[in-house]
Structure formats: C-alpha cells, structure tokens
N, C-alpha and C positions, 0 to 999 in steps of 0.2 A: 253331145250323142254317144252315148256307152252303146256298145257294138252288137247286136242280138245275139239271141243267147237259143237255143235247143226251145228248149219252152215257149219265148216268144216266138219259136217258125212256126211249132206247133198250133201258135195260139190264133196267129194268122190265118195258119191253112186252116181250121175250124171255123176261123167265122166265114171263109171266103165260100159260100154260097152256089156258085155252079163250084168248087175245086169241090168238095163233103158231094156235090147232086153226080156228078161225073162218074167216080171213083164209085157211089151206090151200085150207079147200071154198070159200072164193069167186076165187079164185085159180087153182086148182085145178093147185100148188105142192104142196112137203112141205117146210118151210124145217127142222125141226125132224130132216127126216130127212138134209140136206147133214151136218150135221157128225156125223152119227153112223154116215156108211154101213161097211159091210167089206168089205176089198178086193176080194170078188167084186163085191160092189153098186155100187163105184167103178169099175171094169170095166165092166159095161153099161151104169152110168155113163154112159162115156168112149161109147163104140159105139153109142147111140144119141143121142146130144148133148143128151143129160141132167147131168152132167158137167161140170167143167171151168170156161170164162166162162159156159156156164148157171147155173151154182152160182150165180155171181160177180154175174150180171145178176138172177137171185131175189133175191137179200140187197138188193141195190143196188133194185130195188122197194117191195122191204119198207120200209131205209129212209129212202124215198119217204114213206113210207104213210106213217111213225109224224112223219115229222117235218109233211106235212101236217097229220092231224091228230090227233096229238097232243102234239103239240109247240108249231103254230100257240096251241093255243087253250089248253094251257095258261102258255104263255107271253104271255098275252095280245095277239100280233099278229096284224093281218088286212093281206090282199093285196091288201086297195083301196085 
C-alpha cells in the first residue's frame, strides 16, 4: 500500500462529517455548504460577501487547518 499524500489526508478530512461540522461550529463558517448552494443561495451569498473570494478564503483556511493539525502530526513533521 502506498503512503498517504496530503491530498489523501485532505480528501479524508472533507469526508468526515464530524470534523467538518465541528470546524464549521468553531469558525462560524459553512464549509460543506460552499459546494452545495442553489443558484439563489449563490446570488444572496455574492450580494452579502459570503460567496466568491470569501468562499476561496474559507476553503483555504480549512486546507491550512488540515495541513497544520492533521497532516503534520500524521507525517511526523515538527515545526520546531
């Protein structure tokens, strides 16, 4: 079996309903909803500043979270 890559780690994290739900609760974001918005939701989000670049920022924050708190420990990397 091949070693896990960061992309594998990220995909596994995104599949974890509990992890995403708790991350949303702690950050106040709706990560899961970013890819599941209806056209009217997208228009409202864009008008209120939640969509577009904000969605990319939210995804970027989740990726950074996974990298720092899941990937580093799994890969045995130390930031010291």
